[in-house]
TIKOL-954352 format. One record per residue (C-alpha): residue number from 1; residue in three letters; x, y, z. Coordinates in steps of 0.1 Angstrom, whole numbers, padded with zeros to 4 digits. Layout:
<sites>
   kemar   torti    east   north      up
     NUM     ala       X       Y       Z
...
</sites>
This chain:
<sites>
   kemar   torti    east   north      up
       1     unk    1020    1116    1199
       2     unk    0998    1086    1199
       3     unk    0969    1082    1174
       4     unk    0940    1057    1175
       5     unk    0924    1039    1146
       6     unk    0892    1020    1155
       7     unk    0885    0988    1138
       8     unk    0847    0988    1138
       9     unk    0834    0952    1142
      10     unk    0805    0956    1166
      11     unk    0811    0937    1198
      12     unk    0845    0927    1186
      13     unk    0857    0962    1177
      14     unk    0892    0972    1189
      15     unk    0917    1000    1188
      16     unk    0950    1002    1169
      17     unk    0972    1026    1188
      18     unk    1000    1041    1166
      19     unk    1028    1062    1180
      20     unk    1060    1064    1200
      21     unk    1068    1049    1234
      22     unk    1039    1025    1234
      23     unk    1060    0996    1247
      24     unk    1070    1018    1276
      25     unk    1034    1023    1285
      26     unk    1022    0989    1277
      27     unk    1008    0983    1312
      28     unk    0985    1013    1309
      29     unk    0973    1001    1275
      30     unk    0967    0964    1283
      31     unk    0956    0965    1320
      32     unk    0920    0974    1311
      33     unk    0917    0940    1293
      34     unk    0929    0919    1322
      35     unk    0911    0900    1349
      36     unk    0943    0893    1367
      37     unk    0978    0909    1365
      38     unk    0993    0884    1341
      39     unk    0998    0880    1303
      40     unk    1015    0853    1283
      41     unk    1040    0866    1257
      42     unk    1049    0847    1226
      43     unk    1079    0861    1207
      44     unk    1110    0851    1189
      45     unk    1147    0852    1199
      46     unk    1158    0882    1179
      47     unk    1128    0903    1189
      48     unk    1131    0892    1226
      49     unk    1167    0904    1227
      50     unk    1157    0938    1215
      51     unk    1123    0945    1230
      52     unk    1112    0920    1256
      53     unk    1128    0937    1286
      54     unk    1113    0971    1275
      55     unk    1079    0955    1272
      56     unk    1082    0939    1307
      57     unk    1093    0972    1322
      58     unk    1063    0989    1305
      59     unk    1040    0962    1319
      60     unk    1050    0972    1354
      61     unk    1033    0949    1380
      62     unk    1018    0927    1352
      63     unk    1036    0893    1352
      64     unk    1047    0883    1317
      65     unk    1062    0848    1312
      66     unk    1075    0845    1276
      67     unk    1080    0818    1251
      68     unk    1109    0825    1227
      69     unk    1107    0808    1193
      70     unk    1132    0807    1164
      71     unk    1129    0836    1139
      72     unk    1118    0831    1103
      73     unk    1089    0820    1081
      74     unk    1097    0784    1088
      75     unk    1085    0789    1124
      76     unk    1049    0794    1111
      77     unk    1041    0756    1110
      78     unk    1024    0728    1128
      79     unk    1054    0720    1151
      80     unk    1056    0755    1165
      81     unk    1018    0759    1167
      82     unk    1018    0728    1189
      83     unk    1047    0743    1209
      84     unk    1027    0775    1215
      85     unk    0996    0757    1226
      86     unk    1014    0733    1249
      87     unk    1034    0761    1265
      88     unk    1002    0781    1271
      89     unk    0986    0751    1287
      90     unk    1017    0744    1308
      91     unk    1015    0780    1320
      92     unk    0979    0775    1330
      93     unk    0967    0802    1306
      94     unk    0930    0806    1313
      95     unk    0902    0814    1289
      96     unk    0898    0849    1304
      97     unk    0935    0856    1300
      98     unk    0954    0875    1273
      99     unk    0982    0863    1250
     100     unk    1006    0889    1238
     101     unk    1022    0885    1203
     102     unk    1055    0904    1204
     103     unk    1071    0902    1170
     104     unk    1066    0905    1133
     105     unk    1041    0889    1110
     106     unk    1052    0853    1117
     107     unk    1047    0856    1154
     108     unk    1015    0876    1151
     109     unk    1000    0850    1128
     110     unk    1012    0820    1149
     111     unk    1004    0834    1183
     112     unk    0970    0846    1171
     113     unk    0961    0812    1157
     114     unk    0973    0795    1189
     115     unk    0950    0819    1209
     116     unk    0921    0812    1186
     117     unk    0922    0774    1193
     118     unk    0933    0774    1229
     119     unk    0903    0766    1251
     120     unk    0882    0774    1221
     121     unk    0894    0809    1220
     122     unk    0913    0833    1243
     123     unk    0919    0870    1237
     124     unk    0952    0883    1224
     125     unk    0970    0916    1219
     126     unk    0992    0923    1189
     127     unk    1025    0942    1196
     128     unk    1040    0943    1161
     129     unk    1077    0950    1159
     130     unk    1081    0952    1121
     131     unk    1068    0977    1096
     132     unk    1051    0949    1077
     133     unk    1033    0937    1108
     134     unk    1023    0972    1119
     135     unk    1007    0982    1086
     136     unk    0992    0948    1076
     137     unk    0993    0915    1094
     138     unk    0986    0927    1130
     139     unk    0953    0943    1119
     140     unk    0922    0924    1107
     141     unk    0922    0891    1126
     142     unk    0938    0868    1100
     143     unk    0958    0842    1119
     144     unk    0974    0810    1107
     145     unk    1003    0789    1096
     146     unk    1018    0776    1064
     147     unk    1013    0741    1050
     148     unk    1034    0720    1026
     149     unk    1007    0729    1001
     150     unk    1012    0767    1004
     151     unk    1012    0798    1025
     152     unk    0985    0806    1051
     153     unk    0963    0777    1041
     154     unk    0956    0767    1077
     155     unk    0942    0793    1101
     156     unk    0912    0812    1115
     157     unk    0898    0847    1117
     158     unk    0904    0857    1153
     159     unk    0904    0895    1160
     160     unk    0929    0909    1185
     161     unk    0916    0929    1215
     162     unk    0942    0956    1210
     163     unk    0971    0965    1187
     164     unk    1001    0985    1199
     165     unk    1021    0998    1169
     166     unk    1051    1015    1185
     167     unk    1069    1032    1156
     168     unk    1101    1036    1177
     169     unk    1108    0999    1175
     170     unk    1112    1002    1138
     171     unk    1145    1019    1144
     172     unk    1160    0985    1153
     173     unk    1150    0969    1119
     174     unk    1176    0961    1093
     175     unk    1174    0982    1061
     176     unk    1163    0950    1042
     177     unk    1135    0942    1066
     178     unk    1123    0978    1067
     179     unk    1121    0979    1029
     180     unk    1103    0945    1028
     181     unk    1077    0960    1051
     182     unk    1075    0991    1029
     183     unk    1062    0967    1001
     184     unk    1030    0964    1021
     185     unk    1028    1002    1026
     186     unk    1031    1008    0988
     187     unk    1004    0982    0983
     188     unk    0978    1004    1000
     189     unk    0984    1033    0977
     190     unk    0983    1011    0946
     191     unk    0950    0993    0956
     192     unk    0929    1022    0966
     193     unk    0945    1056    0972
     194     unk    0965    1072    0944
     195     unk    0971    1103    0966
     196     unk    0987    1082    0993
     197     unk    1010    1066    0966
     198     unk    1020    1101    0955
     199     unk    1027    1110    0991
     200     unk    1049    1079    0993
     201     unk    1067    1089    0961
     202     unk    1076    1122    0978
     203     unk    1083    1109    1013
     204     unk    1091    1072    1011
     205     unk    1129    1076    1011
     206     unk    1127    1095    1044
     207     unk    1105    1071    1064
     208     unk    1133    1051    1079
     209     unk    1149    1081    1095
     210     unk    1118    1102    1104
     211     unk    1095    1090    1132
     212     unk    1067    1115    1123
     213     unk    1066    1103    1087
     214     unk    1067    1066    1098
     215     unk    1037    1073    1121
     216     unk    1017    1089    1094
     217     unk    1025    1060    1069
     218     unk    1015    1034    1095
     219     unk    0984    1053    1106
     220     unk    0972    1058    1070
     221     unk    0978    1022    1061
     222     unk    0961    1009    1092
     223     unk    0931    1032    1086
     224     unk    0928    1019    1050
     225     unk    0929    0983    1062
     226     unk    0905    0990    1091
     227     unk    0879    1005    1068
     228     unk    0881    0975    1045
     229     unk    0880    0949    1073
     230     unk    0849    0967    1088
     231     unk    0831    0963    1055
     232     unk    0843    0927    1048
     233     unk    0858    0909    1078
     234     unk    0860    0874    1063
     235     unk    0871    0883    1027
     236     unk    0839    0878    1008
     237     unk    0843    0909    0988
     238     unk    0864    0941    0992
     239     unk    0889    0926    1016
     240     unk    0903    0905    0987
     241     unk    0918    0938    0974
     242     unk    0943    0936    1002
     243     unk    0958    0907    0983
     244     unk    0972    0929    0956
     245     unk    1004    0913    0945
     246     unk    1000    0883    0968
     247     unk    0990    0857    0942
     248     unk    1024    0861    0926
     249     unk    1041    0866    0960
     250     unk    1028    0834    0976
     251     unk    1039    0813    0946
     252     unk    1073    0829    0947
     253     unk    1076    0823    0985
     254     unk    1067    0786    0980
     255     unk    1092    0783    0952
     256     unk    1120    0797    0974
     257     unk    1110    0774    1003
     258     unk    1099    0802    1026
     259     unk    1135    0810    1030
     260     unk    1156    0842    1035
     261     unk    1160    0844    0997
     262     unk    1127    0862    0995
     263     unk    1111    0881    1024
     264     unk    1073    0884    1023
     265     unk    1073    0921    1017
     266     unk    1098    0917    0989
     267     unk    1075    0892    0973
     268     unk    1046    0917    0977
     269     unk    1066    0944    0959
     270     unk    1075    0921    0930
     271     unk    1039    0908    0930
     272     unk    1025    0944    0928
     273     unk    1048    0952    0898
     274     unk    1037    0920    0881
     275     unk    1000    0927    0888
     276     unk    1004    0961    0871
     277     unk    1023    0945    0842
     278     unk    0995    0920    0837
     279     unk    0969    0948    0840
     280     unk    0986    0967    0813
     281     unk    0991    0936    0791
     282     unk    0953    0930    0793
     283     unk    0946    0966    0784
     284     unk    0931    0975    0818
     285     unk    0955    1003    0826
     286     unk    0979    1025    0807
     287     unk    1016    1016    0803
     288     unk    1024    1046    0824
     289     unk    1010    1029    0855
     290     unk    1034    0999    0858
     291     unk    1063    1022    0848
     292     unk    1055    1045    0877
     293     unk    1052    1015    0901
     294     unk    1085    1002    0890
     295     unk    1101    1036    0891
     296     unk    1092    1041    0927
     297     unk    1103    1006    0937
     298     unk    1136    1013    0920
     299     unk    1140    1046    0937
     300     unk    1135    1029    0970
     301     unk    1161    1002    0961
     302     unk    1135    0974    0961
     303     unk    1130    0942    0941
     304     unk    1108    0946    0911
     305     unk    1113    0914    0891
     306     unk    1116    0877    0895
     307     unk    1151    0880    0882
     308     unk    1160    0901    0912
     309     unk    1155    0870    0935
     310     unk    1187    0852    0941
     311     unk    1191    0815    0930
     312     unk    1172    0794    0906
     313     unk    1134    0795    0904
     314     unk    1109    0772    0887
     315     unk    1097    0776    0851
     316     unk    1068    0799    0845
     317     unk    1044    0769    0841
     318     unk    1055    0756    0876
     319     unk    1049    0790    0892
     320     unk    1015    0791    0876
     321     unk    1008    0757    0891
     322     unk    1019    0770    0926
     323     unk    0994    0799    0922
     324     unk    0967    0772    0919
     325     unk    0970    0766    0957
     326     unk    0962    0803    0964
     327     unk    0934    0809    0989
     328     unk    0916    0831    0963
     329     unk    0909    0801    0940
     330     unk    0871    0797    0936
     331     unk    0856    0768    0918
     332     unk    0890    0759    0905
     333     unk    0895    0794    0889
     334     unk    0924    0816    0900
     335     unk    0914    0851    0909
     336     unk    0938    0880    0905
     337     unk    0938    0915    0920
     338     unk    0944    0937    0890
     339     unk    0942    0975    0884
     340     unk    0926    1000    0861
     341     unk    0951    1026    0873
     342     unk    0969    1037    0904
     343     unk    0946    1033    0933
     344     unk    0920    1015    0913
     345     unk    0923    0977    0921
     346     unk    0896    0951    0915
     347     unk    0893    0913    0916
     348     unk    0888    0892    0885
     349     unk    0891    0856    0874
     350     unk    0890    0865    0837
     351     unk    0927    0862    0831
     352     unk    0941    0840    0803
     353     unk    0968    0817    0816
     354     unk    0990    0825    0786
     355     unk    0991    0862    0795
     356     unk    1001    0853    0831
     357     unk    1029    0831    0817
     358     unk    1041    0859    0794
     359     unk    1043    0883    0823
     360     unk    1063    0857    0844
     361     unk    1087    0850    0815
     362     unk    1093    0887    0809
     363     unk    1101    0891    0846
     364     unk    1127    0864    0845
     365     unk    1109    0832    0856
     366     unk    1128    0801    0848
     367     unk    1160    0818    0841
     368     unk    1191    0807    0861
</sites>
């Protein structure tokens, strides 16, 4: 069964196809976009070993040269952006052609950004191979790379022409990577749909082994994101809600050097727990809300606190300083996504620094 979620953006609207066997039918899905039977695939070595042959078979007569990059967050930088652009130019990728991003969030962000600047913009198709990418980063047109100053600080809004979210490929994920992606799934329930969070409390533990439940979790998450993006494409209002947990997360990722110590979705899970802790500390929500968030994360075997991250981390004051490079800073004031309850997130800059520091200390910041 394949379901379609439409991202309504006028002339730039596109479909997100969610279901099984989508790689095997990639040619039928992508061919209507093409002016000639050729696409240019950007992927990474681990994903290529698992899925590139299947994609090429699914593309049939469509030629698909591929660039394989190293895996990991460190690939999302200037060096590999240049490598992508130079490779596409070497391959004579034309403005009317299509770039295919085959991989997780790193490859989707990087390949999408390369497509956005190549010949002043070529089309691209997202083929996300991780749960995190399927439910979040492949949808909405945010592309970019990291800087020494912080995460995702260089980039562009460049919408894909199509997203193919094949839930079968999630079977090849490691348990840790799958749970990291689940951090973004939980986020959707926490920011705007308490009923979805309750559904996850009931079904979350079964997602990894049940394709039907995976499809529903991905479809629902994508629909929530599509609705928000349609209202606020460039994050001037509602779209900022999608950053629930991310202000904490991005600081923690920078503090760990974008290394394997902390995967992005793990940081999101910790960040969501901290956002609810901060909300309760400020009297915005009941103490029951953060307890329920932490309870579900614990039941799923996920990180919940800074102390769960291996290795030393900076002092709370240094983490707060790292938050100052967040994209949500406006007029020098740091904005947080907080909550009045489960499914009731909002954005505010009225957060005393000392309260943030207290939450960071309680979670284990600065402890070795």
